[in-house]
C-alpha positions, -999 to 999 in steps of 0.1 A, spaced: -282 327 -168 -266 305 -140 -235 301 -160 -233 340 -163 -238 345 -128 -210 318 -117 -188 338 -141 -196 370 -121 -218 387 -144 -247 408 -129 -280 406 -143 -302 435 -143 -339 432 -147 -358 460 -159 -394 473 -162 -401 502 -186 -366 506 -191 -358 513 -156 -338 486 -134 -360 471 -107 -337 444 -96 -300 432 -99 -290 396 -95 -255 386 -87 -238 355 -73 -234 355 -34 -200 363 -24 -188 330 -8 -170 333 23 -156 307 50 -151 271 44 -173 244 26 -198 228 49 -182 194 40 -149 205 54 -164 217 84 -183 184 91 -153 162 83 -132 184 109 -161 180 133 -162 142 130 -126 141 134 -128 162 168 -155 141 181 -136 109 175 -104 122 194 -122 139 223 -141 125 248 -169 147 265 -188 136 295 -220 156 294 -246 150 323 -280 168 325 -296 173 359 -332 163 368 -342 199 365 -328 207 332 -360 204 312 -378 225 338 -350 252 338 -350 253 299 -389 257 299 -383 287 323 -359 301 301 -379 298 268 -410 312 287 -391 342 297 -381 352 261 -414 347 247 -428 377 227 -458 379 205 -448 378 168 -447 414 150 -436 410 115 -415 438 101 -431 464 79 -414 451 47 -424 415 56 -463 427 60 -461 444 28 -458 410 10 -488 394 26 -513 421 19 -534 416 -10 -524 439 -38 
């Protein structure tokens, strides 16, 4: 099945002769992660960045996180899968 997907074939899963799911290979976009990591390492070896965190950085970060905290409310379709059927 994996070989078929890599060749671009869509796989249809049926139940009672009706399609219930279609599996297809994900469209790849962008660059391979290895290329991105190599470029990042090259940039870091040629560029010097001086980063200094002030003494209140941790406190500031905690305040930012606390100001954005909200109770978790799962989306409807997420909660459908957690209910017993």
